[in-house]
N, CA and C atoms as an extended XYZ file, in Angstrom:
165
Properties=species:S:1:pos:R:3:atomname:S:1:resname:S:1:resid:I:1 pbc="F F F"
N       -15.723      -42.573        2.790 N   MET     1
C       -15.191      -41.411        2.107 CA  MET     1
C       -13.744      -41.206        2.524 C   MET     1
N       -12.889      -41.145        1.548 N   GLU     2
C       -11.457      -40.997        1.823 CA  GLU     2
C       -11.044      -39.539        1.631 C   GLU     2
N       -10.213      -39.062        2.544 N   ILE     3
C        -9.730      -37.683        2.454 CA  ILE     3
C        -8.572      -37.650        1.464 C   ILE     3
N        -8.652      -36.742        0.522 N   ASN     4
C        -7.592      -36.604       -0.456 CA  ASN     4
C        -6.621      -35.532        0.053 C   ASN     4
N        -5.529      -35.976        0.653 N   TRP     5
C        -4.569      -35.068        1.290 CA  TRP     5
C        -3.810      -34.209        0.288 C   TRP     5
N        -3.664      -34.686       -0.925 N   ILE     6
C        -2.947      -33.915       -1.948 CA  ILE     6
C        -3.736      -32.654       -2.302 C   ILE     6
N        -5.032      -32.791       -2.482 N   ILE     7
C        -5.863      -31.640       -2.819 CA  ILE     7
C        -5.889      -30.644       -1.654 C   ILE     7
N        -5.998      -31.121       -0.439 N   ILE     8
C        -5.990      -30.255        0.730 CA  ILE     8
C        -4.656      -29.507        0.833 C   ILE     8
N        -3.546      -30.187        0.568 N   ALA     9
C        -2.222      -29.560        0.631 CA  ALA     9
C        -2.085      -28.480       -0.442 C   ALA     9
N        -2.565      -28.740       -1.648 N   VAL    10
C        -2.485      -27.763       -2.733 CA  VAL    10
C        -3.318      -26.525       -2.393 C   VAL    10
N        -4.500      -26.716       -1.849 N   VAL    11
C        -5.359      -25.597       -1.475 CA  VAL    11
C        -4.712      -24.781       -0.353 C   VAL    11
N        -4.132      -25.450        0.637 N   LEU    12
C        -3.474      -24.737        1.738 CA  LEU    12
C        -2.263      -23.943        1.248 C   LEU    12
N        -1.461      -24.528        0.374 N   VAL    13
C        -0.309      -23.813       -0.168 CA  VAL    13
C        -0.772      -22.607       -0.976 C   VAL    13
N        -1.813      -22.773       -1.756 N   GLY    14
C        -2.356      -21.654       -2.528 CA  GLY    14
C        -2.892      -20.544       -1.630 C   GLY    14
N        -3.571      -20.927       -0.555 N   ALA    15
C        -4.117      -19.932        0.373 CA  ALA    15
C        -2.990      -19.177        1.073 C   ALA    15
N        -1.948      -19.879        1.490 N   ILE    16
C        -0.810      -19.224        2.148 CA  ILE    16
C        -0.101      -18.293        1.175 C   ILE    16
N         0.070      -18.728       -0.067 N   ALA    17
C         0.710      -17.872       -1.067 CA  ALA    17
C        -0.130      -16.618       -1.318 C   ALA    17
N        -1.446      -16.755       -1.372 N   LEU    18
C        -2.327      -15.607       -1.578 CA  LEU    18
C        -2.237      -14.634       -0.401 C   LEU    18
N        -2.219      -15.139        0.805 N   ILE    19
C        -2.118      -14.284        1.989 CA  ILE    19
C        -0.795      -13.529        1.992 C   ILE    19
N         0.295      -14.208        1.682 N   LEU    20
C         1.605      -13.546        1.647 CA  LEU    20
C         1.650      -12.474        0.558 C   LEU    20
N         1.066      -12.750       -0.594 N   TYR    21
C         1.016      -11.772       -1.677 CA  TYR    21
C         0.222      -10.533       -1.259 C   TYR    21
N        -0.917      -10.746       -0.612 N   LEU    22
C        -1.748       -9.628       -0.182 CA  LEU    22
C        -1.055       -8.788        0.878 C   LEU    22
N        -0.335       -9.419        1.784 N   ILE    23
C         0.402       -8.671        2.811 CA  ILE    23
C         1.491       -7.832        2.163 C   ILE    23
N         2.231       -8.420        1.227 N   LYS    24
C         3.297       -7.691        0.542 CA  LYS    24
C         2.731       -6.511       -0.244 C   LYS    24
N         1.640       -6.742       -0.962 N   ASN    25
C         1.020       -5.690       -1.767 CA  ASN    25
C         0.457       -4.585       -0.873 C   ASN    25
N        -0.096       -4.947        0.275 N   ASN    26
C        -0.648       -3.968        1.192 CA  ASN    26
C         0.459       -3.076        1.764 C   ASN    26
N         1.615       -3.628        2.066 N   GLN    27
C         2.725       -2.829        2.584 CA  GLN    27
C         3.197       -1.823        1.540 C   GLN    27
N         3.235       -2.249        0.281 N   LYS    28
C         3.636       -1.352       -0.802 CA  LYS    28
C         2.625       -0.211       -0.949 C   LYS    28
N         1.336       -0.552       -0.906 N   ASP    29
C         0.296        0.464       -1.019 CA  ASP    29
C         0.316        1.411        0.175 C   ASP    29
N         0.655        0.885        1.345 N   LYS    30
C         0.725        1.723        2.539 CA  LYS    30
C         1.839        2.756        2.400 C   LYS    30
N         2.984        2.344        1.868 N   LYS    31
C         4.094        3.280        1.654 CA  LYS    31
C         3.703        4.355        0.646 C   LYS    31
N         3.049        3.959       -0.441 N   ASP    32
C         2.618        4.920       -1.465 CA  ASP    32
C         1.599        5.905       -0.906 C   ASP    32
N         0.650        5.407       -0.112 N   ALA    33
C        -0.368        6.288        0.456 CA  ALA    33
C         0.250        7.255        1.460 C   ALA    33
N         1.177        6.772        2.271 N   THR    34
C         1.846        7.640        3.239 CA  THR    34
C         2.627        8.729        2.529 C   THR    34
N         3.325        8.361        1.473 N   LYS    35
C         4.086        9.339        0.701 CA  LYS    35
C         3.147       10.366        0.061 C   LYS    35
N         2.023        9.914       -0.470 N   PHE    36
C         1.064       10.813       -1.111 CA  PHE    36
C         0.497       11.815       -0.115 C   PHE    36
N         0.102       11.344        1.071 N   PHE    37
C        -0.524       12.232        2.038 CA  PHE    37
C         0.481       13.135        2.742 C   PHE    37
N         1.754       12.780        2.732 N   ASN    38
C         2.760       13.623        3.366 CA  ASN    38
C         3.306       14.700        2.446 C   ASN    38
N         3.038       14.608        1.157 N   THR    39
C         3.534       15.633        0.242 CA  THR    39
C         2.646       16.862        0.315 C   THR    39
N         3.249       18.002        0.052 N   ASP    40
C         2.515       19.263        0.066 CA  ASP    40
C         1.829       19.425       -1.281 C   ASP    40
N         0.519       19.321       -1.299 N   THR    41
C        -0.224       19.378       -2.557 CA  THR    41
C        -0.950       20.699       -2.734 C   THR    41
N        -0.669       21.662       -1.860 N   THR    42
C        -1.341       22.948       -1.998 CA  THR    42
C        -0.772       23.696       -3.187 C   THR    42
N        -1.615       24.402       -3.881 N   ILE    43
C        -1.197       25.176       -5.045 CA  ILE    43
C        -1.092       26.637       -4.606 C   ILE    43
N         0.075       27.207       -4.801 N   ARG    44
C         0.283       28.598       -4.429 CA  ARG    44
C         0.244       29.463       -5.679 C   ARG    44
N        -0.323       30.615       -5.506 N   LYS    45
C        -0.301       31.582       -6.588 CA  LYS    45
C         0.998       32.364       -6.473 C   LYS    45
N         1.479       32.851       -7.563 N   GLU    46
C         2.744       33.587       -7.539 CA  GLU    46
C         2.611       34.876       -6.750 C   GLU    46
N         1.421       35.446       -6.682 N   SER    47
C         1.250       36.709       -5.979 CA  SER    47
C         1.224       36.526       -4.465 C   SER    47
N         0.984       35.291       -3.995 N   GLU    48
C         0.957       35.053       -2.562 CA  GLU    48
C         2.379       34.961       -2.035 C   GLU    48
N         2.620       35.560       -0.903 N   LEU    49
C         3.938       35.501       -0.288 CA  LEU    49
C         3.912       34.541        0.895 C   LEU    49
N         5.032       33.890        1.115 N   ASP    50
C         5.158       33.029        2.274 CA  ASP    50
C         5.253       33.895        3.523 C   ASP    50
N         5.006       33.295        4.668 N   GLU    51
C         5.105       34.023        5.916 CA  GLU    51
C         6.538       34.471        6.190 C   GLU    51
N         7.535       33.704        5.760 N   ASP    52
C         8.925       34.059        6.044 CA  ASP    52
C         9.522       34.989        4.990 C   ASP    52
N         8.864       35.114        3.852 N   ASP    53
C         9.436       35.975        2.801 CA  ASP    53
C         9.401       37.438        3.229 C   ASP    53
N        10.470       38.123        2.875 N   GLU    54
C        10.538       39.561        3.189 CA  GLU    54
C        10.005       40.321        1.988 C   GLU    54
N         9.571       41.533        2.250 N   TYR    55
C         8.985       42.369        1.198 CA  TYR    55
C        10.017       42.980        0.324 C   TYR    55
């Protein structure tokens, strides 16, 4: 049985490309998730006053 080095090389290059793509995509998603969770999503009613607002 002969090892076909061309097929092994193509599979390895494809696997490395997939890993790099997933790492890049994960970093982008991490930035989006961090931005989403750091934003103030509370809904205020107009009748509610802030603690610093004066009467």
